[in-house]
Steps between C-alpha positions, in 0.01 A plus 500: 500500500515121498186443294587731211681214324194270507328503163219256581350336809476132413364362830313726742510481880148354496598231247805413710287458814247276322775290342684450830174408675418245225848347517483477879170314473635260236812427704298453821269251327791314339692449824208417733593207720880507465678358804739787578510872432528604137846639423462816292827610340537840337766584246646836591474775428206527264258267677505660844193724465292237318604231748411717801151553360466137389585336835231711667248344259612139559281366779733222614789463743815600311860604539689735273855507375686690231779442256690722262650365180696668225584410144654834413820522704640850447357542151166592352461187287415167660787252511251213520680388816274522804677588823341502843567841655290435812382148579206373702524484878310172516507158343210430265555125484168319540305829516224646283658803337349793312759698304384859445622722217392846387524435125604217271616607155766291322498247782872428457616593849177390666510152343847453652375616840217246476753226424711608800192491724399154374852372575432587865226234500186685606185290545340726239605814315252740343562830323305821552573802282314828513574580134576277203636600158437182298613651168851553646544141619813322380519241782218277611347613830168379636322761710254329733345821632512787250377848578469616141660489159629830368639610164871529433548848644753621757300545820576653838318551827359271769851369570624503140786739432726667251845550655340453845252789446117486467446202734280713726238588238164353610418385146682335211591745227677493167822698513539762229822583318 
């Protein structure tokens, strides 16, 4: 059974729902009055469940797009080189952009993605992350809309995976050994 390897539930379904609702309200308030639709970009694969819930809580006209980046190549250790595996379908130049991530830990790859996005000259670029592990941070990343800080534990569920498994858990759990 899938859940037998979960040693602790860190974020319950109810806490997830309240957090997503709060973030949606904060984002809606922040972007009131923008001229065009908000461009919400999800980083695949981890953000897809969070982003689907989040866009339903943002009470503004918006469009969505996705991108996949990799810093691992064929190995299991990051090369530090960020490669675009799947790019955006639309230009973000002159647009208000919200970049959505499931979790920010070291920030190394994500800080490079932010730089790449800024080079595309958006009108504004804000960061929304469901989870944040500040004690893991080795690269500076400012999270404008943060769901919650969590301790430095390996977590799965609600889109987060281990070898592509556990994404479908409705909560965030700590994976046991």
